[in-house]
N, C-alpha and C positions, 0 to 999 in steps of 0.2 A: 647493708643498712648503715646508717650514720653511727659512728662509734665515738661521738663527742657529745658533751653537754656544754651549753653556753655558759660563759662567765656572767656577764650582764649584757643587755642588748647593746651597750656602748662598747665594752671591751671586746666582745666577740667579733666585732666588725672592724676594729682598729688594727690594720695590718702594718702600720708604720712605726710601731714601737720595736726598735731593733730589728726591723725587717732587713733582709739581705741587701736591698737597695741602699739602705742607710749605711751599711757596713762596707760598701765598695772601697771607699778611701782607706779604711782600716785594713781591708784585705790586701790592697796594694802595698801599704806600709809594712805589714807583717811578712808578706811574701817577698819583699824587695831584697832581703838578705839571703834569699835562697832557701829559707827554712820552710818545711812543709807546714801548711796551715789546714787544720781540721775544722769541722763545723758541727755544732749541735743545733737542732731546730725543734721547737715545740710542735708536737703533732696532735696532742689531745689534752684537754684540761677538764677538771671537775672542781666544783666549788669555786672559791674566790682566789684561784691561782693568779699571781701578779701579772703574768704575761699571756697574751692570746696565742692561738695557733699561728705559726709562721714566724714567731719571734726567734731570733738567732743569737748564737754566741760563737765567735771565732777564737781559736786557741792554737798555740804552737806547743811542741813537746817540752820546751823549756819554760812554759808557764805564762808567756805573754798572751793577753786576751783582749777582746773587744766585743761589745754587745752585751745582751742579757737575755736569759731565759726565765728568770724568776725575780727580777728586781733586787737581787742581792742575796736571796735565801740560799740557793744551792749553786751559785756560780763557781765556787772553788771545786766542789765535787764534780761538776760538769766539765770543768777544764781538765781535771784528772782523767775523766772518762775519754775526753778527746785525745789526750796524750796517749792513753792506752790503745785507742783505735788507730792512731798513727803508727804505733809500734807494731801492732799485729796486722795492719793493712786491711781491716774489714770493719763494717758498720755494726752497730748494736742499738737496740731499743732499750731505754732505761726509764724507770719510773721513780719519781721523787715526790715526797709528801712535804707540804709546808704546814707546820703546826700552827695552831691558833696563836700561841705565844710569839712565834717567829713572824707571823703575819702582821702583827701590830707594828713591827719594826719597819715594814714597807708600806704602811698606811692602809691596811685592810682590816675589816672587822673580824674576819675569820679565815682559817686556813683552807688549803685545797691540795689537789694532786695534779701533777703534770707528767706527761710521757714525752720523752725527748729522744729523737733519733740522732745518734752520734755517728759521724762519718770521718774517715781518715783524711779526707781532702774536700775541697769545694769543687764539685763537679762542673765540667765545662758548660753543660746545659743550664745549670743554675746561674752561673756567671753570665752567660749570654742573655738569659731571661732578665736578670737584674739590671744589666746594662742597656737593654732594649727599651722600646717605647711602651711595652706592656701588652695586655690582652693575651697573656700566656699563662698556662697552668703546667707545672712540672709535676708529674705523678711518679711516686716512688713506692715500691713495695717495702714496707717496714716490718712486717711480721707475717709468718706463715710461709706458704709456698712462694719461692722466687724472690727472697729478700735481696734488695739492691737493684732489681730490674725495674723498668718503668716505661714512661712515655712522655711526650710533649704534646699539649693541645695548643695549636696556633691556627688562627683564622678558621676556627670551627672544625679543624681536621686533626685527627690523632696521628702524630708523626713519631719516628724513631721508637716504634713499639717493640719492647722486649718483655712484655708481660707474660706470665705463665700461660700455657695452653688451657683453653676451656673457659677462661674468664670472658664474660659477656662484654664485648667491646661497645655495644650500644649502651649498656649500663654505665660503663666507664665514661663514655662521651657525655651522657646525661648528667652524671655526677659532677664531672669537671666543668661542664657548661654552667650548671647551677652555682657551683662555687665561684666561678668567674663573675657571674651575674651579681652575686651577693658581695663580691670583693672580699671574700673571707676564706682563708685556708681551712681545710678540714680533713678528716680521715673517714674513709668508707671501707666497708668489709664486703668482699665479693667472693663467690664460690668459683673454683676452678677444677680441673680434672684431678689434681693431686691434693685437693683440700682448699680451704679458704685462705684468702690473702687480705691483709689490711694494707690499704693503699693511701698514702698521704698525698693530698692534692694541694700543692703549694701555689698560691695565686700571686701572680704579678699583674695587677690590674693596670689599666691605662690611667694615666694621671688625668683627672677631669679638668676641663677648661670652662671657665665662666666667661661668656661673652656678653658684655653689657652695651646696649646701644642707648646712648643718652648720658652725657657727662654731667648729670645733675648732682645735687647734694646727697641724695640717697645713694647714688653710685659711689661717691667719695667715701661714704661710710661702709658700703658693702665690700669694697675691694680688700681692705685689710682683714676683715672678718673671714672672707673666703680664703685668702692666702693662709690664714692660720689653720685652716682645715685642709690644706694641701692643694687647693685649686690653682691652676695657672689662670691669671686674670688678664683679660683684654677689654679695654674700653674703646668704643668707637662712637663717633659723632660726625655729622656733616657740618658742624658749627665750630670754627676754630677757637672761638672765645671760650667754649665749654671744655676744651681739651688741652690741657697743659700739664707739665710735670709738677708744677706748683700745686695743682688741684689733685693730681694722682701720682704722688711720689712712689707708691708701692706697686703700681700696676706693672705687669710684665711687658705689656705692649699697648701703645696708643695708636689708633687708626683713624686718621682724618679722611672720611669718605662717606658717601651715601650708602644705605644698607646693601644694595646689590654688590657694590665693589668691596665693601668692608667684609661681608660674609664670604665672598669668593676668596679674598685674601687669607682670611683666618681658616676657613674650612669648617663646616658643621658636620660632626659625626656623632656616633652613639655615646661618646664620652663628653659631649658638649652640653652646657647648660646656658640657655639664652634668657636674658632679662631685658625687656624693652621698657625703658624708663623715660624716654624723651617727653612723653605726654603731648606729642605733636603728630597728628594723623599723617602728615606727609612723610614722616619717618617711620612711625610705629606700624602702620598698616602694610606698606611694602615689605618691611622687615618681617612681619608676621607671615605673610605669604611665602617668603623665602624659607623661614624657619619651619613652617608646616610641611614644606616639600622635602625637608631634610630628616635624617634619623635622630635629631637632637633628643637627648634624654629628658630635657625639661624646657618648657617654653612658658615664660611668665610675662604678663603685660600689665603695666600700671594703668589705673583708671577706675572710675566709679562703676557701680553695677549698670547704671544707665549708659555710660560710655561703652562698657563691654557688650551690652545688648545691641547697640547700634553697630558696633564693630563686627559682631558675629553676623548680623544681617548682611552687611556689605561683603563679608567673606563668603557667605552662602551664595550671594549673587555672583561671586567670582568663581564659583564651582566647587567650593569645599563642602564636604558632607559633615553630618553630625559627629561621626566618629573622629574625623580629623579635628574638628573644632573642640572636641572634648579634651584634646591635648593641651589647650591653652589654659593656663592658670591665671584667672583674672576675675575679680581683683587679685593682684599678685600677693603672695605670702599667706601665712597662717594668721588667724585673728588673735593677736596677743593684746590688743587694746591700746597699744602705743601709737603715737602719731609723729614723734620727732624722727628726723632722718635716720639716726642710728637705730631707733626702735623699729622702724619700717625695714631697715636693712637686716636686722636680726630676724624679723618675721619672714622675710624672703629666704634667708639662708636656712631657717628652720624648715620651710616647705621644701626647699631643694634637698635637704638632708633626708626628709621623710620619703621623698621620691627616690632618692639614690638607694636607700636601704629598705624600702618597702614598709616604712613606718606608717602608723595610722594618723599621727599628729594629735592623738588624744593623750590625756594624762597617763603616766606609767602605771598608776594604780587603778585604772578604770576597768581592768580585767579583760580588755580587748586584745592584749598582746599575747 
């Protein structure tokens, strides 16, 4: 069963706040002098705890630290726990409470409780996952039978399995797969031959890529918004005048090509979000056909309802079925009422975010969440 309660729908999914990936430069710096570096990672949260599951703190025995598990509330105590773990050479699960009074100091309305798994070192499998391209879950038994044992989920397969006997591997695979899909670290509790074990599923998601075809004004507004949420951004167009560093100073990559060549160069996978903004059938419709044959997570196309209806009829004639066409978000974006390029870009990114995390796109207070 799931042994965690969400913070808010926003915080529970943000795995980039002091995530191990963010702390790699700090790890290199702290370990450069040959000092052992231990780690603490948030495994469960209740109430308005300041950091989500997966937030990390690194520390050495002499008190140097980096990262955060609580936004400042219990960092000192956590660093001491890491130092003790280094001294004894074994991990420990620790519970901290954040009082209502202390919570105000870190910008929260009320306090909460966090559980933190403290380790005497940063394990090789965690470092490998943090340094890699993502799509990995590192599972670790943090309480009960087999503390410290675990597994790695990579490419849909459980690897390096040292979990206790009797634990249902199918349940482990399902839980890890769901955590990876949600891009949210969490803790699960599973029964084994010698009792139950609580297993922390630390998610190292693939960094999402936004591929925009059409270097229009909306694209220029969309790129910086997407980058602020961690997307790698690629802008492609077959028209050189629409594609320049002056227009897209923040884009990670500019591709001057027609859709087939552009998408082949970039590669469309399950972590790719495709926005077709050229509003030119000779670009948008071939691009749609390519995107629909890919596993892209999101496909959005600009155009009025009338334009979308005609486009769908032509795609049907090209052999695409209703289920495939249902993947196309068009008119693109959520209905926020705005019409300016930046407002349309915000609507597109809002829809992408809802798709990414399974949101409804409805008001938070509507009772549908």
